[in-house]
C-alpha positions as CSV (number, residue, x, y, z in Angstrom):
1,X,-9.6,17.1,-7.2
2,X,-8.4,13.6,-6.4
3,X,-4.8,12.6,-7.0
4,X,-3.0,9.2,-6.8
5,X,0.6,9.3,-5.7
6,X,2.7,6.2,-6.3
7,X,6.0,6.2,-4.3
8,X,8.7,4.4,-6.2
9,X,12.3,5.1,-5.2
10,X,15.2,3.6,-7.0
11,X,17.2,2.2,-4.1
12,X,15.3,-1.0,-3.1
13,X,17.7,-3.3,-1.2
14,X,16.1,-6.7,-0.6
15,X,14.9,-7.0,-4.2
16,X,17.0,-4.6,-6.4
17,X,15.0,-2.4,-8.7
18,X,11.8,-4.3,-7.7
19,X,9.5,-1.4,-8.7
20,X,10.3,-2.0,-12.3
21,X,11.2,-5.7,-12.4
22,X,8.9,-7.8,-14.7
23,X,6.0,-9.3,-12.8
24,X,3.5,-11.5,-14.7
25,X,4.3,-9.9,-18.0
26,X,4.6,-6.2,-17.0
27,X,7.0,-4.1,-15.0
28,X,5.7,-4.2,-11.4
29,X,4.8,-0.5,-11.1
30,X,2.7,-0.7,-14.3
31,X,0.1,-2.8,-12.6
32,X,-0.4,0.0,-10.0
33,X,-0.5,2.8,-12.7
34,X,-3.0,0.9,-14.9
35,X,-5.3,0.1,-12.0
36,X,-5.3,3.7,-10.8
37,X,-6.1,5.0,-14.3
38,X,-8.8,2.3,-14.9
39,X,-10.5,3.1,-11.6
40,X,-11.8,6.5,-12.8
41,X,-11.1,7.8,-9.3
42,X,-8.3,10.2,-10.1
43,X,-7.8,13.5,-12.0
44,X,-4.0,12.9,-12.0
45,X,-1.8,9.9,-11.4
46,X,1.7,10.9,-10.1
47,X,4.8,8.9,-9.4
48,X,7.1,10.2,-6.7
49,X,10.6,9.0,-7.5
50,X,14.3,9.9,-7.5
51,X,15.1,7.6,-10.3
52,X,15.2,8.6,-14.0
53,X,14.5,5.1,-15.3
54,X,11.4,4.7,-13.1
55,X,10.2,8.1,-14.1
56,X,10.6,7.4,-17.8
57,X,8.7,4.1,-17.5
58,X,6.0,5.7,-15.4
59,X,5.4,8.4,-18.1
60,X,5.4,5.8,-20.8
61,X,2.4,4.1,-19.1
62,X,0.4,7.2,-18.5
63,X,1.5,8.5,-15.1
64,X,3.1,12.0,-14.5
65,X,6.4,12.7,-12.8
66,X,6.3,16.5,-12.3
67,X,8.9,16.6,-9.6
68,X,12.0,14.7,-8.4
69,X,11.7,13.3,-4.9
70,X,14.2,15.0,-2.6
71,X,17.2,12.9,-1.5
72,X,16.2,13.1,2.1
73,X,12.9,11.3,1.3
74,X,14.6,8.6,-0.9
75,X,16.5,6.6,1.7
76,X,15.7,3.5,3.7
77,X,14.4,5.6,6.7
78,X,11.9,7.8,4.8
79,X,8.4,7.0,5.8
80,X,5.4,6.7,3.5
81,X,3.5,9.5,5.3
82,X,6.4,11.9,4.8
83,X,6.7,11.0,1.1
84,X,3.0,11.5,0.4
85,X,3.0,14.7,2.5
86,X,5.7,16.1,0.2
87,X,3.7,15.2,-2.9
88,X,0.5,16.6,-1.4
89,X,2.2,19.9,-0.5
90,X,3.7,20.1,-4.0
91,X,0.2,19.7,-5.5
92,X,-1.2,22.4,-3.2
93,X,1.6,24.7,-4.1
94,X,0.5,24.4,-7.7
95,X,-2.9,25.6,-6.7
96,X,-4.6,22.3,-7.3
97,X,-8.0,22.1,-5.4
98,X,-7.2,18.8,-3.7
99,X,-10.0,16.9,-1.9
100,X,-8.3,13.5,-1.5
101,X,-4.9,12.0,-2.1
102,X,-4.4,8.3,-2.5
103,X,-1.0,6.6,-1.8
104,X,-0.8,3.5,-4.0
105,X,2.2,1.3,-3.5
106,X,4.3,0.5,-6.6
107,X,4.6,-3.2,-5.6
108,X,0.9,-4.0,-5.1
109,X,-0.4,-5.7,-8.2
110,X,-3.3,-7.2,-6.3
111,X,-5.1,-3.8,-6.0
112,X,-8.6,-3.9,-7.5
113,X,-10.5,-1.1,-9.1
114,X,-13.5,-1.9,-7.0
115,X,-11.5,-1.6,-3.8
116,X,-10.2,1.8,-4.7
117,X,-13.8,3.0,-5.4
118,X,-15.2,1.5,-2.3
119,X,-12.5,2.9,0.0
120,X,-13.0,6.3,-1.6
121,X,-16.7,6.1,-0.9
122,X,-15.9,5.4,2.8
123,X,-13.6,8.4,3.0
124,X,-16.1,10.8,1.3
125,X,-19.2,9.6,3.3
126,X,-17.7,10.2,6.7
127,X,-15.5,12.5,8.7
128,X,-12.4,10.3,8.3
129,X,-8.8,11.1,7.8
130,X,-8.0,7.9,5.9
131,X,-9.5,4.8,4.5
132,X,-7.5,1.7,3.4
133,X,-7.9,-2.1,2.8
134,X,-7.3,-4.5,5.7
135,X,-7.6,-8.3,6.1
136,X,-7.7,-10.7,9.0
137,X,-4.6,-12.4,10.3
138,X,-4.3,-16.0,9.2
139,X,-3.9,-17.2,12.8
140,X,-5.0,-15.8,16.2
141,X,-2.3,-13.3,17.2
142,X,-3.4,-13.5,20.9
143,X,-2.0,-17.0,21.0
144,X,1.3,-16.1,19.4
145,X,4.7,-16.6,20.9
146,X,8.3,-15.7,20.3
147,X,11.6,-17.6,20.3
148,X,14.0,-16.8,23.1
149,X,17.6,-16.2,21.9
150,X,19.2,-17.4,25.1
151,X,18.1,-21.1,24.9
152,X,15.8,-21.4,21.8
153,X,12.7,-22.0,23.9
154,X,9.4,-20.2,23.4
155,X,7.4,-17.6,25.3
156,X,3.8,-16.5,24.7
157,X,3.1,-12.9,24.2
158,X,-0.2,-13.3,26.0
159,X,0.1,-16.4,28.3
160,X,-3.3,-15.6,29.8
161,X,-4.8,-16.8,26.5
162,X,-3.3,-20.3,26.6
163,X,-6.5,-22.0,27.5
164,X,-8.8,-19.6,25.6
165,X,-10.5,-21.1,22.5
166,X,-9.4,-19.4,19.3
167,X,-13.0,-18.6,18.4
168,X,-13.3,-16.7,21.7
169,X,-10.4,-14.4,21.1
170,X,-10.7,-11.0,19.4
171,X,-10.4,-10.9,15.6
172,X,-7.2,-9.0,14.6
173,X,-6.6,-7.3,11.3
174,X,-3.5,-6.1,9.4
175,X,-2.8,-3.6,6.7
176,X,-3.2,-5.1,3.2
177,X,-0.2,-3.0,2.1
178,X,-1.9,-1.8,-1.1
179,X,-3.2,1.8,-0.9
180,X,-4.3,4.5,1.5
181,X,-6.9,7.2,0.7
182,X,-6.4,10.3,2.8
183,X,-7.6,13.9,3.0
184,X,-4.8,16.4,2.2
185,X,-4.7,17.9,5.7
186,X,-4.1,14.4,7.3
187,X,-1.1,13.8,5.0
188,X,0.3,17.2,5.6
189,X,-0.1,17.1,9.4
190,X,1.3,13.5,9.6
191,X,-1.8,12.1,11.1
192,X,-1.2,8.4,12.0
193,X,-2.9,6.0,9.6
194,X,-3.5,3.2,12.1
195,X,-5.7,5.1,14.5
196,X,-9.3,6.1,15.4
197,X,-9.5,8.6,12.6
198,X,-9.3,5.9,9.9
199,X,-12.0,3.6,8.7
200,X,-10.9,0.4,6.9
201,X,-12.2,-1.6,4.0
202,X,-12.2,-5.3,4.7
203,X,-10.9,-7.5,1.8
204,X,-10.3,-11.3,1.7
205,X,-6.9,-12.5,2.6
206,X,-6.4,-14.4,-0.7
207,X,-6.1,-10.9,-2.4
208,X,-3.3,-9.8,0.0
209,X,0.4,-10.6,-0.5
210,X,3.4,-8.6,0.8
211,X,6.4,-8.7,-1.5
212,X,9.6,-8.0,0.4
213,X,11.8,-11.0,-0.5
214,X,12.5,-13.1,-3.5
215,X,10.4,-15.9,-2.0
216,X,7.6,-13.5,-1.6
217,X,7.9,-12.5,-5.2
218,X,7.7,-16.0,-6.5
219,X,4.7,-16.9,-4.4
220,X,3.0,-13.6,-5.4
221,X,3.4,-14.4,-9.1
222,X,1.8,-17.8,-8.6
223,X,-1.1,-16.5,-6.6
224,X,-1.5,-13.6,-8.9
225,X,-2.0,-15.9,-11.9
226,X,-4.8,-17.6,-10.0
227,X,-6.4,-14.4,-8.9
228,X,-6.2,-13.0,-12.4
229,X,-8.0,-16.0,-13.8
230,X,-10.6,-15.8,-11.1
231,X,-11.3,-12.1,-11.6
232,X,-10.7,-12.2,-15.4
233,X,-8.0,-9.5,-15.3
234,X,-5.9,-8.7,-18.4
């Protein structure tokens, strides 16, 4: 049995109520729910929330909200792994024969059905704890630098790479921030996602967009319109 869990607490600070704010014609979380259901990967699609309005909207669009997320897991310091572990344990307590649990972020409208399926295939065809989408950094991180507070100057993180050509540096990747397939035991035990027990799915950077600020939101809507036309999404 495969289950999707969409974490969506009500107390977002930087963009208030961002999980249900309208995004390109639909409440944000609806994009995640609809993609999960359309993928055919899941026997159940659950939303983990502490918020009645979010729960009602989720149910109206075909997701289930069979439990209320505990207050201790609905604050700014609760980690994703802990939230999904709670949902996973709840499913196991019901006697559900879980084989895989997928955390799908509520604010990830760029998720594609094909990516969910491909990442699931990676998880099921190997002895992996997790599989999730990643993409390359836009610029070489091994030539990055920071601003020093004392005088506003700069300092390289890796000064030994100053004369190294960009093409000769290692390729670095980052989490696409969309979803994570995992086996139930990995979630329950709190196995770290970014480690040797994970195998990623590489996706193009133009389909990756973090949405943490209002500027991110506006940029994401413009990019999403272009992506939707390119991929012929509804």
